[in-house]
C-alpha positions in Angstrom: 4.2 53.9 -0.1 2.4 56.5 -2.3 5.4 58.8 -2.3 7.7 55.9 -2.9 5.7 54.8 -6.0 5.7 58.4 -7.3 9.5 58.2 -7.4 10.0 54.6 -8.3 7.5 54.2 -11.1 9.1 56.9 -13.4 12.5 55.4 -12.8 11.3 51.9 -13.7 9.4 53.3 -16.7 12.6 55.0 -18.0 14.6 51.8 -17.5 11.9 49.7 -19.2 11.7 52.0 -22.2 15.5 52.3 -22.6 15.7 48.5 -22.5 13.0 48.4 -25.2 14.8 51.0 -27.2 18.1 49.0 -27.2 16.3 45.7 -27.8 15.3 47.2 -31.2 18.6 48.5 -32.3 22.3 47.4 -32.5 23.9 49.3 -29.6 27.4 48.9 -31.0 26.3 50.4 -34.3 24.5 53.2 -32.6 27.6 54.1 -30.5 29.7 53.9 -33.7 27.5 56.6 -35.3 27.8 58.8 -32.2 31.6 58.4 -32.1 32.4 58.9 -35.7 29.4 60.4 -37.6 28.6 63.6 -35.7 29.5 67.3 -36.0 29.5 68.2 -32.4 29.6 72.0 -33.0 25.9 71.7 -33.9 25.1 69.8 -30.7 26.9 72.6 -28.7 24.9 75.2 -30.6 21.7 73.4 -29.7 22.8 73.3 -26.0 23.3 77.0 -26.1 19.9 77.7 -27.6 18.3 75.7 -24.9 19.5 78.2 -22.3 17.5 81.0 -23.9 14.3 78.9 -23.7 14.7 78.8 -19.9 15.4 82.5 -19.6 12.3 83.3 -21.8 10.3 81.0 -19.5 11.4 82.9 -16.4 10.5 86.2 -18.2 7.1 84.9 -18.9 6.6 83.7 -15.4 7.6 87.1 -14.0 4.7 88.7 -15.9 2.2 86.4 -14.1 3.8 86.9 -10.7 3.9 90.7 -11.1 0.1 90.6 -11.8 -0.3 88.6 -8.6 1.7 91.1 -6.6 4.4 88.6 -6.0 7.6 90.6 -5.7 10.6 88.7 -7.1 13.6 89.3 -9.5 14.2 87.8 -12.9 17.4 86.2 -11.6 15.5 84.4 -8.9 13.0 83.1 -11.4 15.7 82.1 -13.9 17.5 80.1 -11.3 14.2 78.7 -10.2 13.6 77.4 -13.8 17.2 76.1 -14.1 16.9 74.3 -10.8 13.5 72.9 -11.7 14.7 71.1 -14.8 17.9 69.9 -13.2 15.9 68.4 -10.3 13.5 66.7 -12.7 16.4 64.7 -14.0 16.6 63.0 -10.6 12.9 62.9 -9.6 10.2 63.7 -12.1 7.8 66.5 -11.2 9.7 67.3 -8.0 11.3 70.3 -9.8 8.0 72.1 -10.2 7.3 71.8 -6.5 10.8 73.0 -5.7 10.7 76.1 -7.9 7.3 77.2 -6.4 8.6 76.6 -2.9 11.8 78.5 -3.7 10.1 81.5 -5.2 7.4 81.6 -2.5 10.1 81.7 0.2 12.2 84.3 -1.5 9.3 86.5 -2.3 7.5 85.8 1.1 4.3 84.9 -0.8 1.6 82.2 -0.6 2.9 78.9 -2.0 -0.6 78.2 -3.6 -0.5 81.5 -5.4 2.9 80.8 -6.9 1.7 77.2 -7.7 -1.3 78.6 -9.5 1.0 80.7 -11.7 3.1 77.6 -12.4 -0.1 75.6 -13.4 -0.9 78.4 -15.8 2.6 78.2 -17.2 2.1 74.5 -17.9 -1.4 75.1 -19.3 0.0 77.6 -21.8 2.5 74.9 -22.9 -0.2 72.3 -23.2 -2.1 74.7 -25.5 1.0 75.1 -27.6 1.5 71.4 -27.9 -2.1 71.0 -29.0 -1.7 73.7 -31.6 1.4 72.1 -32.9 -0.2 68.7 -33.0 -3.1 70.1 -35.1 -0.6 71.8 -37.4 1.4 68.7 -37.8 -1.6 66.5 -38.6 -2.5 69.0 -41.4 0.9 69.7 -43.0 2.3 66.2 -42.6 -0.9 64.2 -43.2 0.4 62.3 -46.3 3.6 61.2 -44.6 1.7 60.1 -41.5 -0.9 58.3 -43.5 1.7 56.4 -45.5 3.6 55.4 -42.4 0.5 54.2 -40.5 -0.6 52.2 -43.6 2.8 50.4 -43.5 3.0 50.2 -39.7 -0.5 50.4 -38.1 0.9 51.4 -34.8 -2.0 53.5 -33.5 -4.8 51.2 -34.7 -5.5 49.8 -31.2 -5.4 53.3 -29.6 -7.9 54.6 -32.1 -10.2 51.6 -31.4 -10.1 52.5 -27.7 -10.8 56.2 -28.3 -13.7 55.4 -30.5 -15.2 52.9 -28.1 -18.5 54.1 -26.5 -17.8 52.1 -23.3 -14.7 54.2 -22.6 -16.6 57.5 -22.8 -19.5 56.2 -20.8 -17.1 55.1 -18.0 -15.4 58.5 -18.1 -18.7 60.4 -17.8 -19.8 58.1 -14.9 -16.5 58.6 -13.1 -16.8 62.4 -13.4 -20.4 62.3 -12.2 -19.4 60.2 -9.1 -16.6 62.6 -8.2 -18.9 65.6 -8.5 -21.5 63.9 -6.3 -18.9 63.1 -3.6 -17.6 66.7 -3.6 -21.2 68.0 -3.2 -22.2 65.4 -0.6 -19.2 66.1 1.6 -18.9 69.8 0.8 -18.9 70.8 4.5 -16.1 68.4 5.5 -12.7 69.8 6.4 -11.0 67.9 3.5 -13.3 69.3 0.8 -13.1 72.8 2.4 -9.3 72.7 2.2 -9.4 71.4 -1.3 -11.8 74.2 -2.4 -9.5 76.8 -0.8 -6.4 75.3 -2.4 -8.1 75.1 -5.9 -9.3 78.7 -5.5 -5.7 79.9 -5.0 -4.6 77.8 -7.9 -7.4 79.2 -10.1 -6.5 82.8 -9.1 -2.9 82.2 -10.3 -4.2 80.7 -13.5 -7.0 83.2 -14.3 -4.8 86.2 -13.9 -3.5 85.6 -17.5 -6.8 86.9 -19.0 -6.7 90.2 -17.2 -3.0 90.9 -16.4 -0.9 93.7 -17.9 1.6 92.3 -20.4 -0.6 89.4 -21.6 0.5 90.1 -25.2 4.2 89.9 -24.0 3.2 86.6 -22.3 1.9 85.3 -25.7 5.0 86.5 -27.5 7.3 84.8 -24.9 5.3 81.6 -25.2 6.1 81.5 -28.9 9.7 82.4 -28.1 10.1 79.5 -25.7 8.7 77.0 -28.1 10.6 78.6 -31.0 13.8 77.9 -29.1 12.7 74.3 -28.5 12.1 73.8 -32.2 15.2 75.6 -33.4 17.5 73.6 -31.1 16.1 70.4 -32.5 16.4 71.7 -36.1 20.0 72.8 -35.5 20.8 69.3 -34.2 19.6 67.9 -37.5 22.8 69.3 -39.1 25.0 67.3 -36.7 24.2 64.0 -38.4 24.6 63.2 -42.1 21.2 61.3 -42.3 19.2 64.2 -40.8 21.2 66.8 -42.6 20.1 65.2 -45.8 16.5 65.9 -44.9 17.4 69.6 -44.6 18.5 69.5 -48.2 15.1 68.3 -49.5 13.0 71.1 -50.9 10.0 68.8 -50.9 10.3 68.5 -47.1 10.6 72.3 -46.7 14.4 71.8 -46.2 13.9 69.6 -43.2 11.4 71.8 -41.4 8.6 69.3 -41.8 10.4 66.2 -40.5 11.7 68.3 -37.6 8.2 69.5 -36.8 6.9 65.9 -36.7 9.7 64.7 -34.5 9.4 67.8 -32.3 5.6 67.3 -31.7 6.0 63.6 -30.9 8.9 64.4 -28.6 6.8 67.0 -26.8 4.0 64.5 -26.3 6.7 62.0 -25.0 7.8 64.5 -22.4 4.3 64.2 -20.8 5.1 60.7 -19.8 6.6 60.7 -16.2 10.3 59.7 -16.5 13.7 61.1 -15.5 14.2 64.1 -17.7 12.2 62.5 -20.6 14.7 59.6 -20.8 13.0 56.8 -22.7 9.7 58.3 -23.8 11.4 61.3 -25.5 14.0 59.1 -27.3 11.4 56.7 -28.6 9.1 59.5 -29.7 12.0 61.1 -31.7 12.8 57.8 -33.3 9.2 57.3 -34.3 9.0 60.8 -35.8 12.2 60.3 -37.8 11.1 56.8 -38.9 8.2 58.4 -40.7 10.7 60.0 -43.1 12.7 56.8 -43.6 15.4 57.2 -40.9 16.3 53.7 -39.6 15.9 52.9 -35.9 19.6 52.6 -35.3 20.3 56.1 -36.7 17.2 57.5 -34.9 18.5 56.1 -31.7 21.9 57.7 -32.2 20.3 61.0 -32.8 17.9 60.9 -29.8 20.6 59.7 -27.4 23.1 62.3 -28.3 20.6 65.2 -28.4 19.1 64.1 -25.1 22.6 63.8 -23.6 23.6 67.3 -24.8 20.5 68.9 -23.2 21.0 66.9 -20.0 24.6 68.0 -19.7 23.5 71.6 -20.1 20.8 71.2 -17.4 23.4 69.7 -15.0 25.6 72.7 -15.6 22.7 75.1 -15.1 21.7 73.2 -11.9 25.3 73.5 -10.5 25.2 77.3 -11.3 21.9 77.6 -9.5 23.1 75.8 -6.4 26.2 78.1 -6.3 24.0 81.2 -6.8 21.5 80.2 -4.1 24.3 79.4 -1.7 26.0 82.8 -2.3 22.8 84.8 -2.1 21.6 82.9 1.0 24.9 83.8 2.8 24.4 87.5 1.8 20.8 87.5 3.1 21.9 86.0 6.4 24.7 88.5 6.8 22.3 91.3 6.0 19.8 90.1 8.7 22.6 89.8 11.3 23.8 93.3 10.4 
């Protein structure tokens, strides 16, 4: 039942959010914009840029694994990343488990060690999102304040965050968990958990001492630079977002793109199939701050998401073919 819920809930969430999205816009008008108001060369360019972000991610991951004495090739890691995102389109978060399993098997390493490196990979991304959020709230503060004054969307959330009761409950919950772990510290379950978290921590902590940590940082900026550039390039595909790129007051569209980019990055944290639903609504919200109507924001988000999804499917097929071909070669080598 637990596993079933892990797969069913994200799918239901995606369906619910897509239904909500189209309940707010005229679907026929949205499709008309996609059919007649788009320069698809810019969408193709954005799709091409996305490939580089995956390759840079594999290069960054290799730095961690080398520091952990996990012997693997860049091609294996690149296909691991390709396959990870392709699988996440079907079952959210399954891709991460698959890529760790795939790399651990190919490199004959501990799964938990590889998993620890993947956790560090995600933590680095979380730090980048936090940094970009802070940057956005500074540089786009006037636009955000004006939008919130007109549409007080986050008022209830702020009330919850500022509620003392919420923080008291959180502290009590953490204290209870810590007490339970200490009380049953000699049990087999807690012992296994400690061993598992130790391996995870080893994979994460290696970032601080590994050789190439500055390359790791540079590649982190390269990954997120690709994410931002591919969204900015897509702005030129639509007349209404292209107009933002001609506004000097908006830093030629960089500011609206940054706001939409940060909201979409937060939306990707919501468990769904490839971000479908949360990502689209987050993009629409970001564009609405700069006066883009929902129907146009929906057209932009649907087409941009679709382009990236098609690219992930292509990369997933390539990965499946490559794994099949290399597996056959490995088997023949063993028989020989």
